[in-house]
N, C-alpha and C positions, 0 to 999 in steps of 0.2 A: 504494499500500500504505499502511495506517496507520502512522505513524511507530514506535509502540510495537512493532508487529508486526515491523518491520524491524530494531529494535534487539533484540528477542529472538532473531532468526534470527542477527544479527551475533554475539550473546553466544555462541550454540551454536557457531559457526564457530570463534571465538575459543578457546573451550574445547577444541574437538576438536582445534585446532592444538597445543595444549599436549602432547598425547599422540602427535603425529607420530613415527614410526620413520623417521629420516632420517640415519643415521650417516655416509653417504657424500657426501652433497651438503650437508648442515645447512640444507636449504631446507626449513623447516617450513610446510606449508600445511593449512588447515582449510576445510571447505566445509559448507554447510548448504542443504538444499532444503526447500521448503515445498510441501504438497499443497493443493489446492483445498479440502479439508475442515479446513485448519487445522493439520494435524499436519506437525511438523518433524522432519527426520532430517539428522544431522551425522557427519562423518568426517573423519579426516587422511589424509595420504598416508603409504604404508608402502613403504619400500624394501627391495629385496633385494641380497645380495652379487651375484647374477645379475642386473644391471641391468635388462634388459628385461622382467623378471618384477615389477617394482615396481608400486604401484597410486596412482593419482592420488586426492586427496581427493575431488573431484567424483564420480569413478566409485564410489568405495566408498559415499559418501553416498547415491547413486543406488541402488546395490545394497542397501544397508540399507533404503531406501525400499521397494523392490520386495518385499524378503524380508518385509516387514510388509503385503504386500497391496495397495499403492498403485501406480497407473500414471500419474500425471499430475504434472507440476511446475507450481506457480504462481509460484515466484520462487527465485533462486539466488544465494547469497552466498558469496564467495571471499575468505578472510582471506590477506593476504600475509605472509611473514616478514620484509619489509623495508619501505622507505618508497617502494618503487614498487609498482604495480598488478600483480597476478598474473593474468593473462588464461589462460582454460583452453587447454590443448592441443587440437590439431585432433580427436584422439580423444574426448576429454571433450566438445567442442563437438557431436560427432556423437552421443554418449550423451544429452546434455541435450536436443538436438532429438528424439530418440526419444521423449521423454516430456512436451516442451514445444512449443507452438505459437510461430510466429515473435515474437509480441509479448510473450513472457515475459521479465520483467525479470531482468537479471544485474547484481548489484551486487559490484564489487571494493572491498575496503577494504585500506588500507595500515596499517602499524604506527603511524603518526603520526595515524590516524584519518580520513584523507581518503578520501572515496568517488569512484567512478567508475561511473555508471549507464550501462547500455547494454541491449540485447535479445539474445536467442539468434538472432534473424533478422539482426540486424547483424553478429554475430560468425560466423554461418554462412549467408551467403546462399544460395539455392537447396539447402538441405539435401536429401538423400536420405533419403526417410521410407517407410514402410510402404505408403502408396498408390502409390509408385513402381514397387513390385513387381508391381502389378496391370497395368501397361501393357504 
């Protein structure tokens, strides 16, 4: 990915992170997804007093993307609230895999600016995908 494109995606994730509604955990996460057409969608995590009803940043960014008519992800960026990398939870890995092939890059960025690059295939090997329903 072109460096300035990644930087733009990272800035969207960091901006979304600022709006996190996380009064219970104080764990503010922002995520941004890029489509093959170059459109980017970002969101933050949204917690609920009924804990299981919270929304992860990645899931809400994907929902934002889908609500705008897109069905493919070409890159994911996840902004951590601390100096550790914030890997997507299992549910979000599955949601990313629904819209992204194995080779799709996933970049985690810490608050101190360090990045970790991986792919959705490395994060979720042997993902269950739509074609598995045809078997």
